[in-house]
MIMARVO-780517 format. One record per atom (N, C-alpha, C): y negated, x, z negated. Coordinates in steps of 0.2 Angstrom, whole numbers, plus 5000, padded with zeros to 4 digits. Layout:
<rs>
YXZ
...
</rs>
This chain:
<rs>
513249664941
512549664941
512349594939
511849594934
511649524931
511249494937
511249424937
510849384942
510149394941
509849394946
509049404946
508749334945
508249324941
507849264941
507649244948
507649184949
507349154956
506549144955
506149174960
505449164961
505349134967
504949094968
504749064974
503949084976
503949114982
503349134984
503149094991
502549094992
502349064999
502049125003
502249125009
502049175014
501649145020
501149175023
500849155029
501449155034
501449105039
501949105044
502049175048
501549205049
501549265053
501949325049
501849325042
502149375038
502849355037
503049285036
503749265036
504149285042
503849275048
504149295054
504249365055
503749405053
503749485053
504349505049
504349475042
504949495038
505649485041
505649425044
506349405047
506449445053
506049465056
506149505062
506349575060
506049595055
506149665052
506849675049
507049615047
507749615044
508349595048
508149565054
508649535058
509149595060
509749585060
510249625062
510349695058
509949695052
510049755048
510449755042
510649685041
511149675035
510649675028
510049685029
509549675023
509349605023
509349575017
509149505016
508349505015
508049455016
507349445015
507149465008
507549435003
507449454996
507449524995
507949564998
507949634997
507349665000
507149645006
506549675009
505849665005
505849605003
505249584998
505249624992
505849624989
505849664982
505649734983
505949764989
505749834990
504949844991
504649794995
503949804996
503549794989
503749744985
503449734978
503549794974
504149824974
504249884970
503849944972
503749954978
503350004981
502549994979
502349934980
501649914977
501549934970
502049904966
502049924958
501949994957
502350034961
502350104959
501750144962
501450114967
500850144970
500250134965
500250074963
499750054958
499850094951
500450104949
500550144943
500350214944
500450244950
500250314951
499450314951
499250264955
498450264955
498150254948
498450224944
498150204937
498250274933
498750304934
498950374931
498350424933
498250424939
497750474942
497050454940
496950394939
496250374937
496150394930
496750374926
496650394919
496550464918
496950514921
496850584921
496250614923
495950584929
495350614933
494750574932
494750514929
494150484928
493950444935
493450404934
493250364940
492950404945
492950384952
492650414957
491850414956
491550464959
490850464959
490550424965
489950404965
489650374971
489750414977
489650484977
489750524982
490450524985
490950524980
491650524982
491850454986
491550404983
491650344986
491350334993
490750364994
490450365000
490850405005
491050465003
491450505008
492150475010
492450435005
493050405007
492950345012
492450315010
492250255015
492150285022
491750335023
491650365029
492350385033
492750415029
493450435032
493850365034
493850315030
494150255031
493850225037
493150225038
492850195044
492950235050
493250295050
493350325056
492750365059
492250365055
491550395057
491550465056
491950495052
492050565051
492750585050
492850645051
493550675050
493450745046
493950755043
493950815038
494250875042
493850935043
494050995046
494451035041
494851075044
495251125039
494751155034
494851165028
494351185023
493951135020
494051075022
493651025019
492951005022
492751025027
492051015030
492150955034
491650915033
491550845037
491250865044
491450835049
491050835055
491050765058
490550755062
490550685066
491150685071
491350625072
491950625077
491650595084
</rs>
């Protein structure tokens, strides 16, 4: 396998500590952990772009509904009906 180029990144101390704790005793390196996280983010953004290109931008109503769901103020009942929580 070809050697990967070296990249230096700065992480907040709490993030560095969390990554080191997550990899401790697992045999996984910090580099491997960060690489996996970056690849997941790249894939998620690629899939989001593909969906946006196929479906178009969200309407203001869809954005409001999503915001309500994320704020925890409403939940979706089976069948798609919103109810106050």
